[in-house]
Structure formats: C-alpha cells, structure tokens
C-alpha positions in Angstrom: 107.3 95.4 109.0 108.0 92.4 111.4 105.5 89.7 112.0 105.0 90.8 115.6 104.3 94.4 114.3 101.8 92.8 111.9 100.1 90.9 114.7 100.0 93.9 117.1 98.5 96.1 114.4 95.9 93.4 113.7 95.1 93.0 117.4 94.7 96.8 117.8 92.3 96.9 114.8 90.3 94.1 116.3 90.1 95.9 119.6 88.9 99.1 117.9 86.3 97.2 115.9 84.8 95.9 119.1 85.1 99.3 120.8 87.4 97.8 123.5 89.5 100.5 125.1 92.7 100.1 127.0 90.9 101.0 130.2 88.4 98.1 129.5 91.4 95.7 129.5 93.2 97.1 132.5 91.1 95.9 135.4 90.5 92.3 134.2 94.3 92.1 133.5 95.1 93.6 136.9 97.1 96.4 135.2 96.9 100.2 134.8 95.6 101.7 131.6 99.2 103.0 130.9 100.6 99.5 131.5 98.2 98.0 128.9 99.2 100.7 126.4 102.9 100.0 127.0 102.3 96.2 126.7 100.7 96.6 123.3 103.7 98.7 122.1 106.2 96.1 123.4 107.4 93.7 120.8 108.7 91.3 123.4 105.4 90.5 125.1 104.7 86.8 125.7 102.3 84.6 123.8 100.5 83.9 127.1 99.9 87.7 127.5 98.6 88.0 124.0 96.2 85.1 124.5 95.1 86.7 127.8 94.3 90.0 126.1 92.3 88.2 123.4 90.4 86.2 126.0 89.5 89.4 128.0 88.4 91.2 124.9 86.5 88.2 123.6 88.5 88.2 120.4 89.5 85.1 118.5 93.3 84.7 118.6 93.3 82.7 115.3 91.3 85.4 113.6 93.8 88.0 114.6 96.6 85.8 113.2 94.7 85.4 109.9 94.1 89.1 109.6 97.8 89.7 110.3 98.8 87.3 107.6 96.4 89.0 105.2 98.1 92.3 106.1 101.5 90.8 105.5 100.4 89.7 102.0 99.0 93.2 101.3 102.1 95.3 101.8 103.1 98.7 100.2 103.1 98.9 96.5 105.7 101.0 94.7 105.5 102.0 91.0 108.1 101.9 88.2 109.9 105.0 87.1 107.9 105.0 83.9 104.6 104.8 85.8 105.5 107.5 88.2 106.8 109.8 85.5 103.5 109.6 83.6 101.6 110.4 86.8 104.0 113.2 87.8 103.6 114.9 84.4 99.8 115.0 84.6 98.3 116.3 87.8 94.7 115.5 86.8 95.7 111.9 85.8 97.5 111.5 89.2 94.4 112.9 91.1 92.1 110.5 89.1 94.4 107.5 89.9 94.5 108.4 93.6 90.7 108.6 93.7 90.5 105.2 92.1 92.9 104.0 94.8 90.6 105.4 97.5 87.8 103.1 96.2 85.8 105.6 94.0 84.4 104.3 90.8 84.8 106.1 87.5 81.1 106.8 87.5 81.3 108.4 91.0 84.3 110.5 90.0 82.4 111.8 87.0 79.3 112.6 89.1 81.1 114.3 91.9 83.9 116.1 90.1 84.2 118.4 87.2 85.3 115.8 84.7 83.4 114.7 81.6 83.0 111.0 80.7 85.3 111.4 77.7 88.2 112.6 79.9 87.5 109.9 82.4 87.7 107.2 79.7 90.9 108.8 78.4 92.5 108.4 81.9 91.2 104.9 82.3 92.8 103.9 78.9 96.0 105.6 79.9 96.2 103.9 83.3 95.5 100.6 81.6 98.4 101.1 79.1 100.6 102.0 82.0 99.7 98.6 83.5 98.4 100.3 86.7 94.9 98.9 86.2 92.9 96.3 84.3 90.0 98.0 82.5 87.0 95.8 82.1 83.6 96.4 80.3 81.4 99.1 81.7 84.5 100.8 83.1 85.1 98.3 85.8 88.5 98.7 87.3 90.8 96.1 88.8 94.2 97.1 90.2 97.2 95.1 88.9 98.7 94.9 92.4 96.9 94.9 95.7 98.4 96.9 98.6 99.0 100.3 100.0 100.4 102.7 97.4 103.6 104.3 98.4 105.5 106.8 96.2 109.3 106.6 96.5 110.9 109.8 98.0 113.4 109.8 95.1 110.9 108.9 92.4 109.2 111.4 90.0 105.9 111.6 92.0 107.7 111.7 95.3 109.9 114.5 94.2 107.0 116.5 92.8 105.0 116.1 96.0 107.9 116.9 98.2 108.6 120.1 96.1 104.9 121.0 96.8 105.4 120.4 100.5 108.5 122.6 100.7 106.9 125.4 98.6 103.3 125.5 100.0 102.9 123.5 103.2 104.8 125.9 105.5 103.6 128.9 103.6 100.5 129.1 105.7 99.2 131.0 108.7 98.7 128.2 111.2 95.5 128.8 113.3 94.6 127.8 116.8 92.9 124.6 115.6 96.0 123.6 113.6 99.1 122.2 115.2 102.7 123.4 114.7 105.7 123.4 117.1 109.3 124.2 116.5 112.2 123.8 118.9 115.9 124.4 118.5 118.5 122.7 120.7 121.8 120.9 120.7 121.5 117.1 120.7 123.8 114.2 119.9 123.4 111.9 116.8 122.5 108.9 119.0 119.7 110.8 120.7 118.5 112.0 117.3 118.4 108.4 116.0 116.3 107.5 119.1 113.7 110.2 118.5 113.6 109.5 114.8 112.5 106.0 115.6 109.8 107.3 117.9 108.6 109.7 115.2 108.4 106.8 112.8 106.3 104.9 115.2 103.9 107.8 115.7 103.5 108.2 112.0 102.8 104.5 111.6 100.2 104.8 114.3 98.5 107.7 112.6 98.5 105.8 109.3 97.0 102.8 110.9 94.3 105.0 112.6 93.5 106.6 109.2 93.2 103.1 107.5 90.9 101.9 110.3 88.7 105.0 110.0 88.6 104.6 106.2 87.5 101.0 106.5 84.8 101.9 109.0 83.6 105.0 107.1 84.3 107.5 109.9 83.9 111.1 108.8 87.4 112.5 108.1 89.2 115.5 106.7 92.3 115.6 104.6 95.3 116.3 106.9 99.0 116.8 106.1 101.5 115.8 108.8 105.1 116.9 108.4 107.8 115.4 110.7 111.3 116.7 110.1 114.6 117.7 111.6 118.0 118.7 110.1 121.2 120.5 111.0 120.1 124.1 111.3 120.6 127.4 113.3 118.8 130.7 113.4 120.5 133.3 111.1 121.2 135.6 114.1 123.4 132.9 115.6 126.0 133.6 112.9 126.0 137.4 113.5 128.9 137.2 115.9 131.8 135.1 114.6 133.7 132.9 117.0 137.4 133.3 117.2 139.4 130.7 115.4 140.6 127.9 117.7 138.0 128.5 120.4 135.9 125.6 121.4 132.6 125.4 123.2 
C-alpha cells in the first residue's frame, strides 16, 4: 500500500472517530458531498487540500501522519509453509489461533467455548513451538509479529479455506436480506482489468470499515464476501455449434 493510501486511510479513520461525515465537510469546503467523497478517493489531491480538510474537521494533521506511519509499520503478516501446514491440518488449532488473533484471551476462550483448559494449554504450547506466539506465565500470550494476518492463496491454509469457499459458500439458498448478483456479458481484457482494480478498492474499503468497527467495539456479524470473475458461459450456449470458419 502506498504512503498516500496509508495517509488517506488514517484520515478516514480519524473522521469516523469524530463522527465527521462527508456532508459535514462539504459546505465549509464549498463542495458537494459527492465531490468530498471523490477527493478522499483521489491519490493526487494536494497537500493544501488535505490540510484544509483537517482544519475543517478539527483534526491534527500531524496525528494523522503519525497514525499512518504506525499503520505502515503494522502491515500484513504471512506465515511460513510449516506454520500454515500445522494450522491447516488441525481445524480446532486454527480456530483457536484465529480467536487469539482477534484479541480473545485463553481464559475467555475456555469460558465461552466448548474447550477444556487442558486442550487450551496444548494449543498454546503448540503455537509457541511453531513460533507463532510467545507463551508467558499464567497463559499470557504475545504474538511474535504484529500486523494483520493474511493467509497466502497458494499456501496450505489458503487452499483449505478456498476449497471450503468453493464447496459450501455458494451451496446456499440466498435470502432477501443476503446479497448476490450474477451477470454474464462480453467484455474486453482491458475493461476487466479496470473493474478488477475497482473491486480491489471496494474490498479494501470493507476491510478498513471492519477494522474500524472492531477497534470501536461496534456490534458486528461474521460476513463472507466473494468477488470473482472468470471466462465462462452458460451450458446452453454450447448447444448449437458454430460452423467452422465463421466469426462473430
């Protein structure tokens, strides 16, 4: 993530923390709400404009910079093949590790879940041997590396989770309160690349929103979001074969 991305994310979090909405900035800046939103998504905005936004929102520019630098030092953490393999082979160990990552203590996990203290300690020792945590007296846990855990798509855990996604995520009767759309059309590779970049930005925005809500203890629910496209056509579209040599 670029430094301007880091700064804009930090600024957006600061605005949310003060409950400052885009419409609150629009009038003092002499802009429309949509223009403010566009500016905060534009990586080429000027330093003067950034300072003006901070002034209107009564946010310290230097504090936003400090928070952005902290974010830069706290980037995604990936695991080794050995670490991922151990987690992928034991679903309960993986779940336990992820709950620790979410900030739950071993004691809270034992209280809130069906797991005895002996099993909890076994997982803690295992994670310590894998060099994923440092285990201290009274089951105090310190993570070896600080950051946002991200499993590699081609790693053992990534593959296991992706297999689950393929086999179970779409095998579901989506209800009115859920969201699913599917479209089929012909489109060029450059256009696909453009929309892929847009989808990546949307996903990053949702991840940022989720992190903000987690930091501010907003009531949430576990939600799976799947973004995908690939070369594909409905099976009926091969029912009538095109004559050889004929072009569209």
